[in-house]
mmCIF file as Biopython writes it, N, C-alpha, C and O atoms, coordinates in Angstrom:
data_model
#
loop_
_atom_site.group_PDB
_atom_site.id
_atom_site.type_symbol
_atom_site.label_atom_id
_atom_site.label_alt_id
_atom_site.label_comp_id
_atom_site.label_asym_id
_atom_site.label_entity_id
_atom_site.label_seq_id
_atom_site.pdbx_PDB_ins_code
_atom_site.Cartn_x
_atom_site.Cartn_y
_atom_site.Cartn_z
_atom_site.occupancy
_atom_site.B_iso_or_equiv
_atom_site.auth_seq_id
_atom_site.auth_asym_id
_atom_site.pdbx_PDB_model_num
ATOM 1   N N  . UNK A ? 1  ? 3.565   -1.893  9.060   1.0 0.0 1  A 1 
ATOM 2   C CA . UNK A ? 1  ? 2.633   -1.895  10.178  1.0 0.0 1  A 1 
ATOM 3   C C  . UNK A ? 1  ? 1.795   -0.616  10.183  1.0 0.0 1  A 1 
ATOM 4   O O  . UNK A ? 1  ? 0.591   -0.661  10.437  1.0 0.0 1  A 1 
ATOM 5   N N  . UNK A ? 2  ? 2.432   0.523   9.903   1.0 0.0 2  A 1 
ATOM 6   C CA . UNK A ? 2  ? 1.689   1.784   9.891   1.0 0.0 2  A 1 
ATOM 7   C C  . UNK A ? 2  ? 0.652   1.808   8.774   1.0 0.0 2  A 1 
ATOM 8   O O  . UNK A ? 2  ? -0.473  2.263   8.977   1.0 0.0 2  A 1 
ATOM 9   N N  . UNK A ? 3  ? 1.020   1.331   7.625   1.0 0.0 3  A 1 
ATOM 10  C CA . UNK A ? 3  ? 0.074   1.308   6.505   1.0 0.0 3  A 1 
ATOM 11  C C  . UNK A ? 3  ? -1.084  0.365   6.816   1.0 0.0 3  A 1 
ATOM 12  O O  . UNK A ? 3  ? -2.230  0.670   6.486   1.0 0.0 3  A 1 
ATOM 13  N N  . UNK A ? 4  ? -0.807  -0.759  7.436   1.0 0.0 4  A 1 
ATOM 14  C CA . UNK A ? 4  ? -1.861  -1.703  7.812   1.0 0.0 4  A 1 
ATOM 15  C C  . UNK A ? 4  ? -2.817  -1.087  8.813   1.0 0.0 4  A 1 
ATOM 16  O O  . UNK A ? 4  ? -4.027  -1.298  8.731   1.0 0.0 4  A 1 
ATOM 17  N N  . UNK A ? 5  ? -2.293  -0.336  9.746   1.0 0.0 5  A 1 
ATOM 18  C CA . UNK A ? 5  ? -3.136  0.342   10.726  1.0 0.0 5  A 1 
ATOM 19  C C  . UNK A ? 5  ? -4.099  1.294   10.022  1.0 0.0 5  A 1 
ATOM 20  O O  . UNK A ? 5  ? -5.262  1.411   10.411  1.0 0.0 5  A 1 
ATOM 21  N N  . UNK A ? 6  ? -3.612  1.971   8.990   1.0 0.0 6  A 1 
ATOM 22  C CA . UNK A ? 6  ? -4.418  2.974   8.308   1.0 0.0 6  A 1 
ATOM 23  C C  . UNK A ? 6  ? -5.404  2.379   7.311   1.0 0.0 6  A 1 
ATOM 24  O O  . UNK A ? 6  ? -6.578  2.748   7.306   1.0 0.0 6  A 1 
ATOM 25  N N  . UNK A ? 7  ? -4.945  1.476   6.479   1.0 0.0 7  A 1 
ATOM 26  C CA . UNK A ? 7  ? -5.781  0.991   5.369   1.0 0.0 7  A 1 
ATOM 27  C C  . UNK A ? 7  ? -6.256  -0.452  5.566   1.0 0.0 7  A 1 
ATOM 28  O O  . UNK A ? 7  ? -7.183  -0.894  4.888   1.0 0.0 7  A 1 
ATOM 29  N N  . UNK A ? 8  ? -5.640  -1.171  6.467   1.0 0.0 8  A 1 
ATOM 30  C CA . UNK A ? 8  ? -6.012  -2.558  6.718   1.0 0.0 8  A 1 
ATOM 31  C C  . UNK A ? 8  ? -4.979  -3.543  6.200   1.0 0.0 8  A 1 
ATOM 32  O O  . UNK A ? 8  ? -4.373  -3.348  5.147   1.0 0.0 8  A 1 
ATOM 33  N N  . UNK A ? 9  ? -4.798  -4.597  6.965   1.0 0.0 9  A 1 
ATOM 34  C CA . UNK A ? 9  ? -3.791  -5.599  6.639   1.0 0.0 9  A 1 
ATOM 35  C C  . UNK A ? 9  ? -4.043  -6.247  5.275   1.0 0.0 9  A 1 
ATOM 36  O O  . UNK A ? 9  ? -3.106  -6.461  4.505   1.0 0.0 9  A 1 
ATOM 37  N N  . UNK A ? 10 ? -5.281  -6.553  4.984   1.0 0.0 10 A 1 
ATOM 38  C CA . UNK A ? 10 ? -5.604  -7.202  3.712   1.0 0.0 10 A 1 
ATOM 39  C C  . UNK A ? 10 ? -5.234  -6.360  2.507   1.0 0.0 10 A 1 
ATOM 40  O O  . UNK A ? 10 ? -4.741  -6.879  1.506   1.0 0.0 10 A 1 
ATOM 41  N N  . UNK A ? 11 ? -5.470  -5.070  2.603   1.0 0.0 11 A 1 
ATOM 42  C CA . UNK A ? 11 ? -5.127  -4.188  1.488   1.0 0.0 11 A 1 
ATOM 43  C C  . UNK A ? 11 ? -3.619  -4.063  1.308   1.0 0.0 11 A 1 
ATOM 44  O O  . UNK A ? 11 ? -3.126  -3.976  0.183   1.0 0.0 11 A 1 
ATOM 45  N N  . UNK A ? 12 ? -2.895  -4.054  2.414   1.0 0.0 12 A 1 
ATOM 46  C CA . UNK A ? 12 ? -1.432  -4.029  2.301   1.0 0.0 12 A 1 
ATOM 47  C C  . UNK A ? 12 ? -0.946  -5.328  1.671   1.0 0.0 12 A 1 
ATOM 48  O O  . UNK A ? 12 ? -0.012  -5.317  0.870   1.0 0.0 12 A 1 
ATOM 49  N N  . UNK A ? 13 ? -1.566  -6.435  2.022   1.0 0.0 13 A 1 
ATOM 50  C CA . UNK A ? 13 ? -1.190  -7.704  1.401   1.0 0.0 13 A 1 
ATOM 51  C C  . UNK A ? 13 ? -1.502  -7.688  -0.096  1.0 0.0 13 A 1 
ATOM 52  O O  . UNK A ? 13 ? -0.739  -8.235  -0.892  1.0 0.0 13 A 1 
ATOM 53  N N  . UNK A ? 14 ? -2.615  -7.065  -0.484  1.0 0.0 14 A 1 
ATOM 54  C CA . UNK A ? 14 ? -2.923  -6.920  -1.912  1.0 0.0 14 A 1 
ATOM 55  C C  . UNK A ? 14 ? -1.850  -6.099  -2.617  1.0 0.0 14 A 1 
ATOM 56  O O  . UNK A ? 14 ? -1.412  -6.453  -3.711  1.0 0.0 14 A 1 
ATOM 57  N N  . UNK A ? 15 ? -1.428  -5.008  -1.994  1.0 0.0 15 A 1 
ATOM 58  C CA . UNK A ? 15 ? -0.381  -4.159  -2.584  1.0 0.0 15 A 1 
ATOM 59  C C  . UNK A ? 15 ? 0.935   -4.918  -2.668  1.0 0.0 15 A 1 
ATOM 60  O O  . UNK A ? 15 ? 1.675   -4.770  -3.640  1.0 0.0 15 A 1 
ATOM 61  N N  . UNK A ? 16 ? 1.230   -5.722  -1.666  1.0 0.0 16 A 1 
ATOM 62  C CA . UNK A ? 16 ? 2.456   -6.534  -1.699  1.0 0.0 16 A 1 
ATOM 63  C C  . UNK A ? 16 ? 2.388   -7.555  -2.834  1.0 0.0 16 A 1 
ATOM 64  O O  . UNK A ? 16 ? 3.397   -7.832  -3.482  1.0 0.0 16 A 1 
ATOM 65  N N  . UNK A ? 17 ? 1.207   -8.110  -3.075  1.0 0.0 17 A 1 
ATOM 66  C CA . UNK A ? 17 ? 1.038   -9.068  -4.163  1.0 0.0 17 A 1 
ATOM 67  C C  . UNK A ? 17 ? 1.261   -8.395  -5.517  1.0 0.0 17 A 1 
ATOM 68  O O  . UNK A ? 17 ? 1.929   -8.951  -6.389  1.0 0.0 17 A 1 
ATOM 69  N N  . UNK A ? 18 ? 0.703   -7.208  -5.686  1.0 0.0 18 A 1 
ATOM 70  C CA . UNK A ? 18 ? 0.920   -6.446  -6.924  1.0 0.0 18 A 1 
ATOM 71  C C  . UNK A ? 18 ? 2.403   -6.139  -7.091  1.0 0.0 18 A 1 
ATOM 72  O O  . UNK A ? 18 ? 2.948   -6.247  -8.190  1.0 0.0 18 A 1 
ATOM 73  N N  . UNK A ? 19 ? 3.046   -5.759  -6.004  1.0 0.0 19 A 1 
ATOM 74  C CA . UNK A ? 19 ? 4.484   -5.447  -6.040  1.0 0.0 19 A 1 
ATOM 75  C C  . UNK A ? 19 ? 5.271   -6.661  -6.507  1.0 0.0 19 A 1 
ATOM 76  O O  . UNK A ? 19 ? 6.140   -6.552  -7.372  1.0 0.0 19 A 1 
ATOM 77  N N  . UNK A ? 20 ? 4.966   -7.812  -5.935  1.0 0.0 20 A 1 
ATOM 78  C CA . UNK A ? 20 ? 5.654   -9.051  -6.310  1.0 0.0 20 A 1 
ATOM 79  C C  . UNK A ? 20 ? 5.425   -9.358  -7.786  1.0 0.0 20 A 1 
ATOM 80  O O  . UNK A ? 20 ? 6.363   -9.714  -8.500  1.0 0.0 20 A 1 
ATOM 81  N N  . UNK A ? 21 ? 4.179   -9.222  -8.247  1.0 0.0 21 A 1 
ATOM 82  C CA . UNK A ? 21 ? 3.851   -9.523  -9.645  1.0 0.0 21 A 1 
ATOM 83  C C  . UNK A ? 21 ? 4.537   -8.576  -10.622 1.0 0.0 21 A 1 
ATOM 84  O O  . UNK A ? 21 ? 4.790   -8.946  -11.768 1.0 0.0 21 A 1 
ATOM 85  N N  . UNK A ? 22 ? 4.838   -7.364  -10.183 1.0 0.0 22 A 1 
ATOM 86  C CA . UNK A ? 22 ? 5.506   -6.395  -11.048 1.0 0.0 22 A 1 
ATOM 87  C C  . UNK A ? 22 ? 7.031   -6.442  -10.909 1.0 0.0 22 A 1 
ATOM 88  O O  . UNK A ? 22 ? 7.729   -5.602  -11.477 1.0 0.0 22 A 1 
ATOM 89  N N  . UNK A ? 23 ? 7.541   -7.396  -10.173 1.0 0.0 23 A 1 
ATOM 90  C CA . UNK A ? 23 ? 8.980   -7.573  -10.059 1.0 0.0 23 A 1 
ATOM 91  C C  . UNK A ? 23 ? 9.618   -6.778  -8.941  1.0 0.0 23 A 1 
ATOM 92  O O  . UNK A ? 23 ? 10.844  -6.736  -8.839  1.0 0.0 23 A 1 
ATOM 93  N N  . UNK A ? 24 ? 8.822   -6.152  -8.105  1.0 0.0 24 A 1 
ATOM 94  C CA . UNK A ? 24 ? 9.355   -5.409  -6.965  1.0 0.0 24 A 1 
ATOM 95  C C  . UNK A ? 24 ? 9.529   -6.308  -5.759  1.0 0.0 24 A 1 
ATOM 96  O O  . UNK A ? 24 ? 9.152   -7.480  -5.782  1.0 0.0 24 A 1 
ATOM 97  N N  . UNK A ? 25 ? 10.100  -5.754  -4.713  1.0 0.0 25 A 1 
ATOM 98  C CA . UNK A ? 25 ? 10.315  -6.486  -3.473  1.0 0.0 25 A 1 
ATOM 99  C C  . UNK A ? 25 ? 9.165   -6.172  -2.519  1.0 0.0 25 A 1 
ATOM 100 O O  . UNK A ? 25 ? 9.060   -5.041  -2.044  1.0 0.0 25 A 1 
ATOM 101 N N  . UNK A ? 26 ? 8.301   -7.146  -2.228  1.0 0.0 26 A 1 
ATOM 102 C CA . UNK A ? 26 ? 7.154   -6.886  -1.362  1.0 0.0 26 A 1 
ATOM 103 C C  . UNK A ? 26 ? 7.528   -6.631  0.091   1.0 0.0 26 A 1 
ATOM 104 O O  . UNK A ? 26 ? 6.668   -6.275  0.897   1.0 0.0 26 A 1 
ATOM 105 N N  . UNK A ? 27 ? 8.792   -6.807  0.435   1.0 0.0 27 A 1 
ATOM 106 C CA . UNK A ? 27 ? 9.256   -6.556  1.797   1.0 0.0 27 A 1 
ATOM 107 C C  . UNK A ? 27 ? 9.895   -5.183  1.954   1.0 0.0 27 A 1 
ATOM 108 O O  . UNK A ? 27 ? 10.321  -4.824  3.052   1.0 0.0 27 A 1 
ATOM 109 N N  . UNK A ? 28 ? 9.969   -4.415  0.881   1.0 0.0 28 A 1 
ATOM 110 C CA . UNK A ? 28 ? 10.548  -3.065  0.932   1.0 0.0 28 A 1 
ATOM 111 C C  . UNK A ? 28 ? 9.429   -2.037  0.829   1.0 0.0 28 A 1 
ATOM 112 O O  . UNK A ? 28 ? 8.640   -2.058  -0.116  1.0 0.0 28 A 1 
ATOM 113 N N  . UNK A ? 29 ? 9.366   -1.136  1.810   1.0 0.0 29 A 1 
ATOM 114 C CA . UNK A ? 29 ? 8.324   -0.116  1.825   1.0 0.0 29 A 1 
ATOM 115 C C  . UNK A ? 29 ? 8.375   0.749   0.565   1.0 0.0 29 A 1 
ATOM 116 O O  . UNK A ? 29 ? 7.327   1.100   0.023   1.0 0.0 29 A 1 
ATOM 117 N N  . UNK A ? 30 ? 9.558   1.095   0.097   1.0 0.0 30 A 1 
ATOM 118 C CA . UNK A ? 30 ? 9.674   1.948   -1.094  1.0 0.0 30 A 1 
ATOM 119 C C  . UNK A ? 30 ? 9.006   1.315   -2.311  1.0 0.0 30 A 1 
ATOM 120 O O  . UNK A ? 30 ? 8.456   2.029   -3.150  1.0 0.0 30 A 1 
ATOM 121 N N  . UNK A ? 31 ? 9.044   0.001   -2.419  1.0 0.0 31 A 1 
ATOM 122 C CA . UNK A ? 31 ? 8.387   -0.680  -3.537  1.0 0.0 31 A 1 
ATOM 123 C C  . UNK A ? 31 ? 6.875   -0.764  -3.333  1.0 0.0 31 A 1 
ATOM 124 O O  . UNK A ? 31 ? 6.106   -0.541  -4.267  1.0 0.0 31 A 1 
ATOM 125 N N  . UNK A ? 32 ? 6.455   -1.084  -2.114  1.0 0.0 32 A 1 
ATOM 126 C CA . UNK A ? 32 ? 5.028   -1.246  -1.831  1.0 0.0 32 A 1 
ATOM 127 C C  . UNK A ? 32 ? 4.298   0.093   -1.895  1.0 0.0 32 A 1 
ATOM 128 O O  . UNK A ? 32 ? 3.161   0.151   -2.361  1.0 0.0 32 A 1 
ATOM 129 N N  . UNK A ? 33 ? 4.937   1.169   -1.432  1.0 0.0 33 A 1 
ATOM 130 C CA . UNK A ? 33 ? 4.253   2.463   -1.423  1.0 0.0 33 A 1 
ATOM 131 C C  . UNK A ? 33 ? 3.962   2.968   -2.832  1.0 0.0 33 A 1 
ATOM 132 O O  . UNK A ? 33 ? 3.079   3.806   -3.016  1.0 0.0 33 A 1 
ATOM 133 N N  . UNK A ? 34 ? 4.682   2.478   -3.813  1.0 0.0 34 A 1 
ATOM 134 C CA . UNK A ? 34 ? 4.396   2.837   -5.201  1.0 0.0 34 A 1 
ATOM 135 C C  . UNK A ? 34 ? 3.147   2.128   -5.712  1.0 0.0 34 A 1 
ATOM 136 O O  . UNK A ? 34 ? 2.480   2.618   -6.623  1.0 0.0 34 A 1 
ATOM 137 N N  . UNK A ? 35 ? 2.829   0.967   -5.123  1.0 0.0 35 A 1 
ATOM 138 C CA . UNK A ? 35 ? 1.692   0.173   -5.603  1.0 0.0 35 A 1 
ATOM 139 C C  . UNK A ? 35 ? 0.420   0.381   -4.788  1.0 0.0 35 A 1 
ATOM 140 O O  . UNK A ? 35 ? -0.671  0.128   -5.299  1.0 0.0 35 A 1 
ATOM 141 N N  . UNK A ? 36 ? 0.521   0.829   -3.554  1.0 0.0 36 A 1 
ATOM 142 C CA . UNK A ? 36 ? -0.676  1.032   -2.735  1.0 0.0 36 A 1 
ATOM 143 C C  . UNK A ? 36 ? -1.709  1.943   -3.397  1.0 0.0 36 A 1 
ATOM 144 O O  . UNK A ? 36 ? -2.897  1.625   -3.349  1.0 0.0 36 A 1 
ATOM 145 N N  . UNK A ? 37 ? -1.318  3.048   -4.007  1.0 0.0 37 A 1 
ATOM 146 C CA . UNK A ? 37 ? -2.326  3.904   -4.664  1.0 0.0 37 A 1 
ATOM 147 C C  . UNK A ? 37 ? -3.073  3.221   -5.814  1.0 0.0 37 A 1 
ATOM 148 O O  . UNK A ? 37 ? -4.160  3.660   -6.191  1.0 0.0 37 A 1 
ATOM 149 N N  . UNK A ? 38 ? -2.510  2.168   -6.363  1.0 0.0 38 A 1 
ATOM 150 C CA . UNK A ? 38 ? -3.183  1.449   -7.446  1.0 0.0 38 A 1 
ATOM 151 C C  . UNK A ? 38 ? -4.487  0.813   -6.981  1.0 0.0 38 A 1 
ATOM 152 O O  . UNK A ? 38 ? -5.360  0.528   -7.801  1.0 0.0 38 A 1 
ATOM 153 N N  . UNK A ? 39 ? -4.631  0.588   -5.675  1.0 0.0 39 A 1 
ATOM 154 C CA . UNK A ? 39 ? -5.822  -0.065  -5.146  1.0 0.0 39 A 1 
ATOM 155 C C  . UNK A ? 39 ? -7.069  0.806   -5.222  1.0 0.0 39 A 1 
ATOM 156 O O  . UNK A ? 39 ? -8.165  0.344   -4.905  1.0 0.0 39 A 1 
ATOM 157 N N  . UNK A ? 40 ? -6.917  2.048   -5.635  1.0 0.0 40 A 1 
ATOM 158 C CA . UNK A ? 40 ? -8.091  2.908   -5.814  1.0 0.0 40 A 1 
ATOM 159 C C  . UNK A ? 40 ? -8.526  2.968   -7.282  1.0 0.0 40 A 1 
ATOM 160 O O  . UNK A ? 40 ? -9.474  3.677   -7.619  1.0 0.0 40 A 1 
ATOM 161 N N  . UNK A ? 41 ? -7.847  2.236   -8.143  1.0 0.0 41 A 1 
ATOM 162 C CA . UNK A ? 41 ? -8.182  2.195   -9.567  1.0 0.0 41 A 1 
ATOM 163 C C  . UNK A ? 41 ? -8.868  0.870   -9.898  1.0 0.0 41 A 1 
ATOM 164 O O  . UNK A ? 41 ? -8.368  -0.203  -9.560  1.0 0.0 41 A 1 
ATOM 165 N N  . UNK A ? 42 ? -10.006 0.961   -10.557 1.0 0.0 42 A 1 
ATOM 166 C CA . UNK A ? 42 ? -10.818 -0.212  -10.864 1.0 0.0 42 A 1 
ATOM 167 C C  . UNK A ? 42 ? -10.022 -1.310  -11.572 1.0 0.0 42 A 1 
ATOM 168 O O  . UNK A ? 42 ? -10.193 -2.494  -11.279 1.0 0.0 42 A 1 
ATOM 169 N N  . UNK A ? 43 ? -9.171  -0.924  -12.482 1.0 0.0 43 A 1 
ATOM 170 C CA . UNK A ? 43 ? -8.395  -1.909  -13.235 1.0 0.0 43 A 1 
ATOM 171 C C  . UNK A ? 43 ? -7.517  -2.760  -12.321 1.0 0.0 43 A 1 
ATOM 172 O O  . UNK A ? 43 ? -7.193  -3.898  -12.660 1.0 0.0 43 A 1 
ATOM 173 N N  . UNK A ? 44 ? -7.133  -2.227  -11.179 1.0 0.0 44 A 1 
ATOM 174 C CA . UNK A ? 44 ? -6.266  -2.957  -10.252 1.0 0.0 44 A 1 
ATOM 175 C C  . UNK A ? 44 ? -7.049  -3.627  -9.135  1.0 0.0 44 A 1 
ATOM 176 O O  . UNK A ? 44 ? -6.832  -4.806  -8.856  1.0 0.0 44 A 1 
ATOM 177 N N  . UNK A ? 45 ? -7.964  -2.890  -8.482  1.0 0.0 45 A 1 
ATOM 178 C CA . UNK A ? 45 ? -8.593  -3.476  -7.296  1.0 0.0 45 A 1 
ATOM 179 C C  . UNK A ? 45 ? -9.550  -4.610  -7.626  1.0 0.0 45 A 1 
ATOM 180 O O  . UNK A ? 45 ? -9.847  -5.434  -6.762  1.0 0.0 45 A 1 
ATOM 181 N N  . UNK A ? 46 ? -10.036 -4.666  -8.860  1.0 0.0 46 A 1 
ATOM 182 C CA . UNK A ? 46 ? -10.919 -5.783  -9.213  1.0 0.0 46 A 1 
ATOM 183 C C  . UNK A ? 46 ? -10.148 -7.104  -9.281  1.0 0.0 46 A 1 
ATOM 184 O O  . UNK A ? 46 ? -10.753 -8.176  -9.264  1.0 0.0 46 A 1 
ATOM 185 N N  . UNK A ? 47 ? -8.826  -7.032  -9.356  1.0 0.0 47 A 1 
ATOM 186 C CA . UNK A ? 47 ? -7.980  -8.226  -9.420  1.0 0.0 47 A 1 
ATOM 187 C C  . UNK A ? 47 ? -7.498  -8.667  -8.040  1.0 0.0 47 A 1 
ATOM 188 O O  . UNK A ? 47 ? -6.814  -9.683  -7.922  1.0 0.0 47 A 1 
ATOM 189 N N  . UNK A ? 48 ? -7.847  -7.917  -6.997  1.0 0.0 48 A 1 
ATOM 190 C CA . UNK A ? 48 ? -7.327  -8.217  -5.667  1.0 0.0 48 A 1 
ATOM 191 C C  . UNK A ? 48 ? -8.370  -8.922  -4.808  1.0 0.0 48 A 1 
ATOM 192 O O  . UNK A ? 48 ? -9.561  -8.910  -5.119  1.0 0.0 48 A 1 
ATOM 193 N N  . UNK A ? 49 ? -7.911  -9.525  -3.739  1.0 0.0 49 A 1 
ATOM 194 C CA . UNK A ? 49 ? -8.793  -10.258 -2.836  1.0 0.0 49 A 1 
ATOM 195 C C  . UNK A ? 49 ? -9.674  -9.326  -2.009  1.0 0.0 49 A 1 
ATOM 196 O O  . UNK A ? 49 ? -10.840 -9.635  -1.764  1.0 0.0 49 A 1 
ATOM 197 N N  . UNK A ? 50 ? -9.127  -8.179  -1.572  1.0 0.0 50 A 1 
ATOM 198 C CA . UNK A ? 50 ? -9.836  -7.302  -0.650  1.0 0.0 50 A 1 
ATOM 199 C C  . UNK A ? 50 ? -10.457 -6.079  -1.313  1.0 0.0 50 A 1 
ATOM 200 O O  . UNK A ? 50 ? -11.115 -5.286  -0.639  1.0 0.0 50 A 1 
ATOM 201 N N  . UNK A ? 51 ? -10.264 -5.909  -2.605  1.0 0.0 51 A 1 
ATOM 202 C CA . UNK A ? 51 ? -10.951 -4.865  -3.347  1.0 0.0 51 A 1 
ATOM 203 C C  . UNK A ? 51 ? -10.417 -3.455  -3.154  1.0 0.0 51 A 1 
ATOM 204 O O  . UNK A ? 51 ? -9.236  -3.237  -2.885  1.0 0.0 51 A 1 
ATOM 205 N N  . UNK A ? 52 ? -11.336 -2.509  -3.304  1.0 0.0 52 A 1 
ATOM 206 C CA . UNK A ? 52 ? -11.010 -1.080  -3.312  1.0 0.0 52 A 1 
ATOM 207 C C  . UNK A ? 52 ? -10.404 -0.628  -1.990  1.0 0.0 52 A 1 
ATOM 208 O O  . UNK A ? 52 ? -10.816 -1.064  -0.916  1.0 0.0 52 A 1 
ATOM 209 N N  . UNK A ? 53 ? -9.412  0.260   -2.094  1.0 0.0 53 A 1 
ATOM 210 C CA . UNK A ? 53 ? -8.814  0.884   -0.910  1.0 0.0 53 A 1 
ATOM 211 C C  . UNK A ? 53 ? -8.258  2.243   -1.306  1.0 0.0 53 A 1 
ATOM 212 O O  . UNK A ? 53 ? -7.813  2.440   -2.437  1.0 0.0 53 A 1 
ATOM 213 N N  . UNK A ? 54 ? -8.289  3.168   -0.371  1.0 0.0 54 A 1 
ATOM 214 C CA . UNK A ? 54 ? -7.692  4.488   -0.598  1.0 0.0 54 A 1 
ATOM 215 C C  . UNK A ? 54 ? -6.212  4.416   -0.226  1.0 0.0 54 A 1 
ATOM 216 O O  . UNK A ? 54 ? -5.786  4.933   0.807   1.0 0.0 54 A 1 
ATOM 217 N N  . UNK A ? 55 ? -5.452  3.768   -1.085  1.0 0.0 55 A 1 
ATOM 218 C CA . UNK A ? 55 ? -4.046  3.497   -0.822  1.0 0.0 55 A 1 
ATOM 219 C C  . UNK A ? 55 ? -3.193  4.739   -0.704  1.0 0.0 55 A 1 
ATOM 220 O O  . UNK A ? 55 ? -2.232  4.757   0.065   1.0 0.0 55 A 1 
ATOM 221 N N  . UNK A ? 56 ? -3.527  5.786   -1.457  1.0 0.0 56 A 1 
ATOM 222 C CA . UNK A ? 56 ? -2.736  7.016   -1.378  1.0 0.0 56 A 1 
ATOM 223 C C  . UNK A ? 56 ? -2.812  7.623   0.015   1.0 0.0 56 A 1 
ATOM 224 O O  . UNK A ? 56 ? -1.823  8.167   0.505   1.0 0.0 56 A 1 
ATOM 225 N N  . UNK A ? 57 ? -3.956  7.537   0.651   1.0 0.0 57 A 1 
ATOM 226 C CA . UNK A ? 57 ? -4.094  8.057   2.008   1.0 0.0 57 A 1 
ATOM 227 C C  . UNK A ? 57 ? -3.179  7.312   2.976   1.0 0.0 57 A 1 
ATOM 228 O O  . UNK A ? 57 ? -2.589  7.921   3.868   1.0 0.0 57 A 1 
ATOM 229 N N  . UNK A ? 58 ? -3.062  6.000   2.803   1.0 0.0 58 A 1 
ATOM 230 C CA . UNK A ? 58 ? -2.177  5.215   3.661   1.0 0.0 58 A 1 
ATOM 231 C C  . UNK A ? 58 ? -0.723  5.615   3.449   1.0 0.0 58 A 1 
ATOM 232 O O  . UNK A ? 58 ? 0.042   5.718   4.408   1.0 0.0 58 A 1 
ATOM 233 N N  . UNK A ? 59 ? -0.342  5.839   2.198   1.0 0.0 59 A 1 
ATOM 234 C CA . UNK A ? 59 ? 1.030   6.258   1.900   1.0 0.0 59 A 1 
ATOM 235 C C  . UNK A ? 59 ? 1.315   7.611   2.552   1.0 0.0 59 A 1 
ATOM 236 O O  . UNK A ? 59 ? 2.361   7.795   3.175   1.0 0.0 59 A 1 
ATOM 237 N N  . UNK A ? 60 ? 0.399   8.540   2.408   1.0 0.0 60 A 1 
ATOM 238 C CA . UNK A ? 60 ? 0.577   9.868   3.014   1.0 0.0 60 A 1 
ATOM 239 C C  . UNK A ? 60 ? 0.639   9.774   4.528   1.0 0.0 60 A 1 
ATOM 240 O O  . UNK A ? 60 ? 1.424   10.482  5.158   1.0 0.0 60 A 1 
ATOM 241 N N  . UNK A ? 61 ? -0.174  8.915   5.121   1.0 0.0 61 A 1 
ATOM 242 C CA . UNK A ? 61 ? -0.175  8.712   6.570   1.0 0.0 61 A 1 
ATOM 243 C C  . UNK A ? 61 ? 1.197   8.227   7.038   1.0 0.0 61 A 1 
ATOM 244 O O  . UNK A ? 61 ? 1.750   8.759   8.001   1.0 0.0 61 A 1 
ATOM 245 N N  . UNK A ? 62 ? 1.741   7.227   6.363   1.0 0.0 62 A 1 
ATOM 246 C CA . UNK A ? 62 ? 3.043   6.678   6.748   1.0 0.0 62 A 1 
ATOM 247 C C  . UNK A ? 62 ? 4.138   7.738   6.594   1.0 0.0 62 A 1 
ATOM 248 O O  . UNK A ? 62 ? 5.013   7.856   7.452   1.0 0.0 62 A 1 
ATOM 249 N N  . UNK A ? 63 ? 4.091   8.494   5.523   1.0 0.0 63 A 1 
ATOM 250 C CA . UNK A ? 63 ? 5.088   9.557   5.313   1.0 0.0 63 A 1 
ATOM 251 C C  . UNK A ? 63 ? 5.022   10.568  6.445   1.0 0.0 63 A 1 
ATOM 252 O O  . UNK A ? 63 ? 6.060   10.983  6.961   1.0 0.0 63 A 1 
ATOM 253 N N  . UNK A ? 64 ? 3.809   10.975  6.842   1.0 0.0 64 A 1 
ATOM 254 C CA . UNK A ? 64 ? 3.668   11.952  7.931   1.0 0.0 64 A 1 
ATOM 255 C C  . UNK A ? 64 ? 4.191   11.400  9.254   1.0 0.0 64 A 1 
ATOM 256 O O  . UNK A ? 64 ? 4.904   12.100  9.973   1.0 0.0 64 A 1 
ATOM 257 N N  . UNK A ? 65 ? 3.852   10.168  9.580   1.0 0.0 65 A 1 
ATOM 258 C CA . UNK A ? 65 ? 4.321   9.565   10.819  1.0 0.0 65 A 1 
ATOM 259 C C  . UNK A ? 65 ? 5.842   9.462   10.826  1.0 0.0 65 A 1 
ATOM 260 O O  . UNK A ? 65 ? 6.474   9.766   11.837  1.0 0.0 65 A 1 
ATOM 261 N N  . UNK A ? 66 ? 6.428   9.047   9.733   1.0 0.0 66 A 1 
ATOM 262 C CA . UNK A ? 66 ? 7.886   8.922   9.669   1.0 0.0 66 A 1 
ATOM 263 C C  . UNK A ? 66 ? 8.558   10.294  9.778   1.0 0.0 66 A 1 
ATOM 264 O O  . UNK A ? 66 ? 9.629   10.411  10.374  1.0 0.0 66 A 1 
ATOM 265 N N  . UNK A ? 67 ? 7.938   11.327  9.209   1.0 0.0 67 A 1 
ATOM 266 C CA . UNK A ? 67 ? 8.488   12.680  9.346   1.0 0.0 67 A 1 
ATOM 267 C C  . UNK A ? 67 ? 8.416   13.156  10.793  1.0 0.0 67 A 1 
ATOM 268 O O  . UNK A ? 67 ? 9.363   13.765  11.291  1.0 0.0 67 A 1 
ATOM 269 N N  . UNK A ? 68 ? 7.303   12.885  11.470  1.0 0.0 68 A 1 
ATOM 270 C CA . UNK A ? 68 ? 7.177   13.252  12.888  1.0 0.0 68 A 1 
ATOM 271 C C  . UNK A ? 68 ? 8.227   12.532  13.728  1.0 0.0 68 A 1 
ATOM 272 O O  . UNK A ? 68 ? 8.821   13.117  14.633  1.0 0.0 68 A 1 
ATOM 273 N N  . UNK A ? 69 ? 8.446   11.271  13.421  1.0 0.0 69 A 1 
ATOM 274 C CA . UNK A ? 69 ? 9.420   10.464  14.158  1.0 0.0 69 A 1 
ATOM 275 C C  . UNK A ? 69 ? 10.836  11.040  13.987  1.0 0.0 69 A 1 
ATOM 276 O O  . UNK A ? 69 ? 11.602  11.115  14.947  1.0 0.0 69 A 1 
ATOM 277 N N  . UNK A ? 70 ? 11.169  11.441  12.763  1.0 0.0 70 A 1 
ATOM 278 C CA . UNK A ? 70 ? 12.496  11.991  12.502  1.0 0.0 70 A 1 
ATOM 279 C C  . UNK A ? 70 ? 12.690  13.349  13.159  1.0 0.0 70 A 1 
ATOM 280 O O  . UNK A ? 70 ? 13.804  13.701  13.546  1.0 0.0 70 A 1 
ATOM 281 N N  . UNK A ? 71 ? 11.611  14.110  13.286  1.0 0.0 71 A 1 
ATOM 282 C CA . UNK A ? 71 ? 11.699  15.428  13.916  1.0 0.0 71 A 1 
ATOM 283 C C  . UNK A ? 71 ? 11.929  15.267  15.400  1.0 0.0 71 A 1 
ATOM 284 O O  . UNK A ? 71 ? 12.033  16.260  16.120  1.0 0.0 71 A 1 
#
């Protein structure tokens, strides 16, 4: 939900699709966060429905929010 708020639901769905195609679990944040940054690379985002996204920023955003929550 946090990543969707930052980068958009469609882009998170694209990252989940990449995760599934690479054998990861699209329902686990640890798997999806590894693939979100791929959406800023032409070789990957041209294959997705929603195109280019700054996925690394969304990952960093979620990490910061989770750190604030734990503090």
